[in-house]
N, C-alpha and C positions, 0 to 999 in steps of 0.2 A: 760493802760497797754501797754507796747512797749517789743517786742523781738527782737534781731539781727539775721537775717538770711541770711547769705552770704555778709556781709557787708550792709545791707539794715535794716533800722527800719521798723518794721511793727506793726500797733495799732491793739488791739484786743478789746478795751472796746466798741466802738460802735458795731462791731458784735456781741458781746457776749450779750451786752443788747437788739438788734433786736432779737437775737434768743429766749431770756428769754421771751420776751414782744409775741413774735408769739407762742411758746408754751404754755402761758397762754391764749391766744386768742382760740386756738384750743381746749384747754381744755373747754372752757366755752361753746362752740357750740356741742360739741359731746354729743350725746344722751346718756342719763343714762340707763342702762341695768337693767330691772326688776329682783330681787335676790327672793330666796325663803324666805327671810325675810319680803317681799313685800305682801306675799300671804293673799287675804282675805278669809276668812272661812265663810261660808253660810251653813244653815241647811234646810233641806225640810223633811216632814213627808208624806208619802201615806198612807191615811186612807178614809175608804169609797169610793175608786175608786176617790180618789182627792188629788192634791198635796197642801200642807199647808206649808207655802204660796203658792199662785198660782203664785206670782211673787216674784224673788227675784233681788236686785239691786247690782251691783258691779261696781267699778271705772275701767275705761279704761288704758290698758297698765299694768296690773298687774296680776299674775297668780292667780288661785281660786281653791280653795280646797273644793267641795261640798259634805257635809254629806246628804246621803237620809236613812231614816229609813223607814221599811215596816211595817205598822201596819193594812194592808187590812186583812190578815188572810188567804191569798194565795201568792205564790211567783208571782213577778212583774219584769219586765225589763224597767230598766231606760234607754232611748235611746234620741239621738240627733242628727239629720243628722247635722245641724247647727254648732255643738260644736265637732262632730266627736267622739261621745260615745256611747257604748253600754255596758250594765252591767246588769247581774240577781243580783234582790234584794231579798234574800230569806226571807220567812214568817218570821217575828218577827227579822229579821236582820237588819243591817245597812251595806252601802258600803261607799267609799270614792272616788269621782271621781275627777281628776286633770283634770283642764281647762287650756289651755295656755292662755296667756294674749289676750284680744279681743279689737277690735277696737269698737267705739259706735254702738250701734245696739239693737235690738230686736231679741233673741235667742230662738227657741222654742224647747222644751223637752216634753217627754210624756212616758206613761208606754206602750211599744210596746205589750204587752199581753192584754191591754183594752186601745185601742186607744182613747176612750173619755176622758180620764185622760191626761190633757195637761196642761202646765206651761211655764212660760217664764223667762228667764234672761235678765235683762234690763242692757245695760251698756250706760248711758249718755255721 
């Protein structure tokens, strides 16, 4: 493709092709951002001062929605310094904890009112 500018002929074909190729390459290496649609939902139950299951697993890099039911017969507090979460779980109630995407690792959580009640989020 050519155009006339001030009596000179200018070619656009190679410039446009190069620009398109550079844009395609940039799109291929740009990291994908996790969205709410990527959210992994996990469930835990507090019963007899234990988490069931004691370990839950989630993939790296995606948001996590953690449902915690309390069947202890008394109020509990779901807490994790690793995940930056602290939330009261009423007796017989359920809470939902939203956790940001995590890197691979082992993340501790516990009942702050009963420290012997421990569990882990494993992100392989």
